[in-house]
C-alpha positions in Angstrom: 7.7 -7.5 21.1 9.1 -7.8 24.6 11.0 -4.6 25.5 14.3 -4.3 27.4 14.2 -2.0 30.4 17.4 -0.4 29.2 18.6 0.6 25.8 20.6 -2.6 25.1 18.7 -4.8 22.6 19.7 -8.4 22.1 19.4 -8.5 18.3 20.7 -12.1 18.1 17.5 -13.1 19.9 15.6 -10.7 17.8 16.7 -12.6 14.7 16.3 -16.0 16.3 12.7 -15.3 17.3 11.6 -13.5 14.2 8.5 -14.8 12.6 6.7 -13.9 9.4 3.8 -11.5 9.9 1.7 -12.8 7.0 -1.2 -10.3 7.4 -2.5 -11.0 3.9 -1.3 -7.7 2.4 2.4 -8.2 2.8 4.4 -11.0 1.3 6.2 -11.5 4.6 8.0 -9.6 7.3 9.7 -9.8 10.6 8.2 -9.1 14.0 11.3 -9.3 16.1 11.1 -10.3 19.7 13.6 -8.0 21.5 14.9 -8.9 25.0 17.6 -7.4 27.2 21.1 -8.2 26.3 23.1 -10.5 28.6 25.9 -12.9 28.7 25.4 -16.1 26.7 23.0 -14.7 24.2 21.7 -17.5 21.9 22.9 -17.5 18.3 20.4 -16.8 15.6 18.6 -19.8 14.2 19.1 -20.3 10.4 15.3 -20.1 9.9 15.4 -16.5 11.1 17.5 -15.3 8.3 15.2 -16.9 5.8 12.2 -15.3 7.4 13.8 -11.9 7.6 15.3 -12.0 4.1 11.8 -12.1 2.6 10.0 -8.9 1.7 8.9 -6.8 4.6 6.0 -5.5 2.6 5.1 -3.3 -0.3 7.2 -0.1 -0.6 4.3 2.0 -1.9 2.8 4.7 0.4 -0.8 3.5 0.0 0.2 0.0 1.0 2.0 1.4 4.1 -1.4 2.5 5.5 -2.4 0.4 8.5 -4.9 -2.3 8.3 -7.8 -2.6 10.7 -7.5 -4.5 13.9 -4.8 -5.5 16.4 -3.2 -8.7 15.1 0.0 -8.3 17.0 1.6 -5.8 19.5 2.1 -2.3 18.3 5.8 -1.5 18.0 7.0 2.1 17.7 9.2 3.0 14.7 11.9 4.4 17.0 12.2 1.1 18.8 12.5 -0.8 15.5 15.2 1.6 14.4 17.1 1.0 17.6 16.7 -2.7 17.2 18.0 -2.4 13.6 21.0 -0.5 14.7 21.8 -3.1 17.4 21.4 -5.9 14.9 23.9 -4.3 12.5 26.3 -3.6 15.3 26.3 -7.3 16.5 26.5 -8.6 12.9 30.1 -7.2 12.8 31.3 -9.2 15.9 34.2 -11.4 14.9 33.1 -14.3 17.0 29.9 -14.8 15.0 29.6 -17.5 12.5 28.9 -16.5 8.9 25.3 -17.8 9.1 24.7 -15.8 12.3 26.1 -12.7 10.8 23.9 -13.1 7.7 20.8 -13.6 9.9 21.6 -10.4 11.9 22.2 -8.4 8.8 18.9 -9.6 7.4 17.3 -8.7 10.7 18.8 -5.2 10.6 17.5 -4.6 7.0 14.0 -5.9 7.8 13.7 -3.9 11.0 15.0 -0.7 9.3 12.4 -1.0 6.6 9.6 -1.6 9.1 10.9 1.3 11.2 10.7 3.5 8.2 7.1 2.5 7.6 6.1 3.1 11.2 7.9 6.5 11.4 6.3 7.6 8.2 2.9 6.7 9.6 3.8 8.8 12.6 4.4 11.7 10.1 8.2 11.8 10.7 9.5 11.4 7.2 13.0 12.7 8.1 13.6 9.9 10.7 12.0 7.3 8.4 14.4 8.2 5.6 17.3 8.2 8.1 16.4 4.6 9.0 16.4 3.6 5.3 19.6 5.4 4.5 21.5 3.9 7.5 20.5 0.2 7.3 17.9 -0.2 4.6 20.4 -1.4 2.1 20.7 -4.6 4.1 17.1 -5.5 3.1 17.2 -7.5 -0.1 14.0 -5.7 -1.4 15.8 -2.4 -1.2 18.9 -3.5 -3.2 17.8 -1.7 -6.4 18.1 2.1 -6.3 14.6 2.4 -7.7 13.3 0.5 -4.6 15.1 2.8 -2.2 13.8 5.9 -4.1 10.2 4.4 -3.9 10.5 3.8 -0.1 11.8 7.4 0.5 9.0 8.7 -1.7 6.5 6.8 0.4 7.8 8.4 3.6 7.3 11.9 2.2 3.9 11.0 0.8 2.6 9.9 4.2 4.1 13.0 5.7 2.2 15.2 3.3 5.0 16.5 1.1 3.8 15.2 -2.3 6.0 17.4 -4.4 9.1 16.1 -2.7 7.8 12.5 -2.9 7.2 12.9 -6.7 10.6 14.4 -7.3 12.3 11.4 -5.8 10.8 8.9 -8.2 10.8 11.3 -11.2 14.6 11.1 -11.2 15.0 7.4 -10.8 16.3 5.2 -13.6 13.9 2.3 -14.2 15.8 0.7 -17.1 17.3 -2.1 -15.1 14.4 -2.5 -12.7 12.3 -5.7 -12.8 8.7 -5.3 -14.1 7.0 -5.5 -10.7 9.2 -2.7 -9.3 8.7 -0.6 -12.5 4.9 -1.1 -12.0 5.1 0.0 -8.3 7.1 3.1 -9.2 4.9 4.1 -12.1 1.8 3.5 -10.0 3.0 5.7 -7.1 4.0 8.4 -9.7 0.5 8.3 -11.2 -1.1 8.7 -7.7 1.2 11.6 -6.8 0.7 13.3 -10.2 -3.1 13.0 -9.8 -2.9 14.5 -6.2 -1.0 17.4 -7.6 -3.6 18.1 -10.3 -1.5 16.8 -13.3 -4.3 14.6 -14.6 -2.9 14.0 -18.1 0.5 13.0 -16.8 -1.1 10.8 -14.2 -3.1 9.0 -16.8 0.0 8.2 -18.8 1.8 6.9 -15.7 -1.1 4.7 -14.7 -1.1 3.1 -18.2 2.6 2.4 -17.8 2.1 0.9 -14.4 -0.6 -1.4 -15.6 1.5 -2.5 -18.6 4.5 -3.2 -16.3 2.2 -5.2 -14.0 1.0 -7.2 -16.9 4.6 -7.9 -18.0 5.4 -9.0 -14.4 2.5 -11.5 -14.4 3.5 -12.8 -17.8 7.1 -13.3 -16.6 5.7 -15.4 -13.8 4.0 -17.8 -16.2 0.6 -17.3 -14.6 1.9 -18.3 -11.1 1.9 -14.8 -9.7 2.4 -14.4 -5.9 -0.3 -12.6 -3.9 1.7 -9.4 -3.7 1.9 -9.1 -7.5 -1.9 -9.8 -7.8 -2.6 -6.9 -5.4 -0.2 -4.6 -7.3 -1.8 -5.6 -10.6 -5.3 -5.0 -9.2 -4.4 -1.6 -7.9 -2.7 -0.7 -11.2 -5.8 -1.6 -13.2 -8.2 0.3 -11.0 -5.9 3.4 -11.1 -5.6 3.2 -14.9 -9.4 3.1 -15.2 -9.9 6.0 -12.7 -7.4 8.3 -14.3 -7.3 7.5 -18.0 -10.0 9.3 -20.0 -12.4 7.2 -22.1 -11.5 9.0 -25.3 -7.8 8.5 -26.2 -6.8 7.4 -22.8 -7.2 3.6 -23.1 -8.7 3.1 -19.6 -9.0 -0.7 -20.1 -6.4 -3.3 -21.2 -6.7 -4.6 -24.7 -8.3 -8.0 -25.1 -10.7 -7.6 -22.2 -14.5 -7.4 -22.2 -15.9 -4.3 -24.0 -17.2 -1.4 -22.0 -20.9 -2.1 -22.4 -23.8 -2.2 -20.0 -26.5 -4.9 -19.9 -30.1 -4.2 -20.7 -31.0 -4.9 -17.1 -29.0 -2.2 -15.2 -29.6 -4.0 -11.9 -27.2 -6.7 -13.2 -24.5 -4.2 -14.3 -22.2 -4.8 -11.3 -20.7 -8.3 -11.0 -19.7 -9.5 -7.6 -15.9 -10.1 -7.6 -15.2 -11.0 -4.0 -12.4 -8.4 -3.3 -12.8 -8.7 0.5 -10.9 -12.0 0.2 -7.4 -11.5 -1.0 -7.1 -15.2 -1.9 -10.3 -15.2 -3.9 -10.2 -16.3 -7.5 -10.1 -12.7 -8.7 -6.4 -12.7 -7.9 -5.7 -15.2 -10.7 -5.2 -13.7 -14.1 -7.6 -16.2 -15.8 -10.7 -15.2 -13.9 -13.1 -13.0 -15.9 -15.1 -11.3 -13.1 -12.5 -8.7 -12.4 -12.2 -7.6 -16.0 -16.0 -7.5 -16.3 -16.2 -5.3 -13.3 -13.7 -2.8 -14.8 -15.6 -2.8 -18.1 -18.9 -2.1 -16.3 -17.3 0.9 -14.5 -15.8 2.2 -17.7 -19.2 2.1 -19.4 -21.1 3.5 -16.4 -19.2 6.7 -16.0 -19.8 7.6 -19.7 -23.5 6.7 -19.6 -26.2 9.4 -19.9 -27.4 11.0 -16.7 -30.6 9.0 -16.3 -28.7 5.8 -16.8 -26.0 6.8 -14.3 -28.8 7.5 -11.8 -30.1 4.0 -12.2 -26.6 2.6 -11.9 -26.0 4.5 -8.6 -29.1 2.8 -7.1 -27.9 -0.6 -8.5 -24.4 0.1 -7.0 -25.9 0.7 -3.6 -27.4 -2.7 -3.7 -24.0 -4.3 -4.4 -22.0 -2.5 -1.7 -19.3 -4.4 0.2 -17.1 -5.4 -2.7 -14.6 -2.6 -2.7 -11.2 -3.7 -4.1 -7.9 -3.3 -2.2 -7.4 0.0 -4.0 -9.6 2.4 -2.1 -8.3 5.6 -3.6 -9.0 4.9 -7.3 -12.2 3.1 -6.3 -13.6 6.2 -4.5 -12.3 8.5 -7.3 -14.1 6.3 -9.9 -17.3 6.1 -7.9 -17.4 9.9 -7.7 -17.4 10.0 -11.5 -20.9 8.5 -11.4 -22.1 11.9 -10.4 -22.2 14.5 -13.1 -22.1 18.3 -12.7 -25.1 19.4 -10.7 -26.2 15.9 -9.9 -25.4 15.9 -6.2 -22.7 16.1 -3.6 -19.8 13.7 -4.3 -18.9 13.5 -0.6 -22.5 12.5 0.5 -22.6 10.0 -2.3 -19.3 8.4 -1.3 -20.4 8.3 2.3 -23.4 6.1 1.3 -21.5 4.1 -1.4 -18.6 3.2 0.9 -20.7 2.6 4.1 -20.5 -1.2 4.0 -16.8 -1.3 2.9 -15.3 1.3 5.3 -15.3 -1.1 8.3 -12.9 -3.4 6.4 -10.2 -0.6 6.5 -8.7 1.3 9.3 -10.0 4.8 10.0 -6.7 6.3 9.0 -6.8 4.4 5.7 -10.3 5.6 4.9 -9.4 9.2 5.8 -6.3 9.2 3.7 -8.1 7.5 0.8 -11.0 10.0 0.9 -8.5 12.9 1.0 -6.6 11.6 -2.0 -9.8 10.8 -4.0 -10.9 14.4 -3.4 -7.5 15.7 -4.6 -7.8 13.6 -7.8 -11.1 15.2 -8.7 -9.9 18.7 -7.8 -12.0 19.2 -4.6 -9.6 21.1 -2.4 -12.1 21.8 0.3 -13.0 18.1 0.9 -9.4 17.1 0.6 -8.4 19.5 3.4 -11.2 18.3 5.6 -10.3 14.7 5.2 -6.6 15.6 5.7 -7.4 17.2 9.0 -9.2 14.0 10.1 -6.3 11.9 9.0 -3.8 14.0 11.0 -6.0 13.9 14.1 -6.3 10.1 13.9 -2.5 9.9 13.3 -1.8 11.9 16.4 -3.9 9.5 18.5 -2.5 6.4 16.9 1.1 7.6 17.3 0.8 8.3 21.0 2.6 5.5 22.8 0.0 5.6 25.6 -2.9 5.1 23.2 -1.3 3.2 20.3 -2.6 -0.3 21.3 -6.2 0.8 22.0 -6.2 2.9 18.9 -5.2 0.0 16.7 -7.7 -2.2 18.5 -10.5 0.3 17.8 -9.6 0.4 14.1 -7.8 3.7 14.0 
């Protein structure tokens, strides 16, 4: 993003030069190129409106966490919010054609949503929600009230106020929401309930999330977009991590049984989660279901068997799914009472997977996983690390190098 020296942002050019981000985790987005306003500003191209009207990414807090690497310039949330306001202002100009006005309104909505995400990652939930409330309604993905509630909840989650985040989505009416949105709301509700120690309620919400994700896939007649495949994968891992084996239905009906092979070294199938376009993302592939069944059986195995399975798991590292919180929480369940330190075990177990995620993502996930298992001391330690990393990454003078270094 090219920055104007003054506060005037040419949002028409921003819409015209917008391009999909396509980072593999978001369905699409807008990386607006903002230049100084001047006479004769070019009208927005029609393609810009199409690019900006697509989803700017998932609305869930855990999906707002930054990915590793520097794929594009780092743009502060405050600048995106200013650009969104300028786009909305210019969209009301009477001399604009209807198509240019639509493109600018789409730009304003997409920029507002991205501003909210960046501000939430900076820990400024109030300004993130202000950006959503002012212009977020212009983003098509925020049209349903449930979507707006989910985005606000995500801002408070990343800022650390989980009780407030939960209250926002507890009060939302999901009756008219499409299955994918219902799944996303139920999933975030399950995560927040688990963080707050309400394990039984969290398990029920996780089952509802997985059932809604399955309904969304069925509605797509098997041709689910990548974003839905990711949502479904996260819902299935969360259901398994939170739902108890007895009476909690941790696995979907119709899948492989929760059984271990005679050769425990072959207990963990390789799924290929590091590639988001791998076959596991298709509903007809059995490796993912086999992996979930193996984990379900492993955590309920006798101590000696679980010890052997931990050694086998260390030999199959590097296949962590795009659901790091439930994966870490589930891995900790391979340790019974008095069998070792869960944090030391997770350090070893996740050693080959951690470099795939940003340091902030890892710290946040480890803090959440500790909360899920009721380890307040470890959760507080990881939360301090997350906040220290956030402070560095939110500093404008260090933001680019922080992202480049994987923070």
